[in-house]
C-alpha positions in Angstrom: 0.2 0.1 -0.1 1.8 3.6 -0.6 0.7 6.4 1.1 0.9 10.1 0.7 2.6 12.2 3.0 3.8 16.0 3.9 6.1 15.8 6.4 6.9 19.2 9.1 9.7 19.3 11.0 10.7 20.4 13.4 7.3 20.2 15.1 6.5 20.0 19.1 5.8 16.3 18.9 5.7 13.4 16.2 2.1 12.8 15.2 -0.1 12.6 12.7 -1.9 16.0 12.1 -4.8 14.4 10.0 -5.7 14.2 6.8 -5.2 17.3 3.6 -6.6 17.5 0.0 -4.1 19.1 -2.7 -7.2 20.6 -4.7 -6.9 18.0 -7.2 -8.7 15.4 -5.0 -5.8 13.9 -3.5 -5.5 13.4 -0.2 -2.7 13.4 1.8 -1.3 12.0 5.9 0.0 15.2 7.1 2.5 14.0 9.8 4.3 16.3 12.3 7.7 15.2 13.4 10.1 16.6 15.8 14.0 15.5 14.6 14.3 18.5 11.6 15.1 17.9 7.9 19.2 17.4 8.0 20.7 14.1 7.1 17.4 11.8 6.8 16.4 12.7 10.4 13.4 13.5 9.8 12.5 10.7 7.5 13.2 8.7 9.6 11.3 9.8 11.9 8.4 9.4 9.6 8.9 5.8 8.6 9.1 5.5 12.4 6.2 7.3 13.6 4.6 5.3 10.9 5.5 1.8 11.7 4.0 2.2 15.5 0.8 3.8 14.0 -0.3 1.3 11.4 2.1 -1.8 14.4 4.3 -3.2 11.7 7.7 -3.7 11.7 10.2 -0.6 10.2 11.6 -2.8 8.1 7.7 -2.6 6.3 8.1 1.2 6.1 10.2 3.1 3.1 9.6 6.1 1.9 9.6 5.4 -2.5 10.3 9.2 -2.9 10.5 12.7 -1.5 13.8 11.9 0.7 14.3 15.4 0.0 11.1 17.4 0.2 7.3 17.8 2.5 5.9 15.3 -0.1 6.0 11.8 0.2 5.4 8.4 -1.0 6.0 6.2 2.0 5.8 2.7 0.7 3.7 0.4 3.6 4.1 -3.9 3.2 1.4 -6.4 3.9 -1.0 -3.5 4.9 -3.7 -3.0 3.1 -5.8 0.1 2.1 -8.4 -0.3 3.9 -6.9 -1.7 7.0 -4.5 1.2 6.7 -6.8 3.4 7.5 -9.0 1.7 10.1 -5.9 1.5 12.1 -4.8 5.5 11.0 -8.2 7.7 11.4 -8.2 6.8 15.6 -4.5 8.6 15.8 -5.4 12.0 13.5 -5.9 15.1 15.8 
């Protein structure tokens, strides 16, 4: 399963903020992380947070594109979209 993620580095805490729409009908998961966007720290924090929320090992979560920007595409192995959404919803906000 693939997720579109919008990262907010240097936040006050690591959390799923909510679902945001880009105006073209695409929805992204907004994620706040405390790590700065240097040397992969923010990406590692996103992977760790998503793995924890989704209940999968970190090795099953990988950033497919957007490593250097705020907009990212994340691949989650071993989890369907319906199951992922059911795990994300209680954690948002």
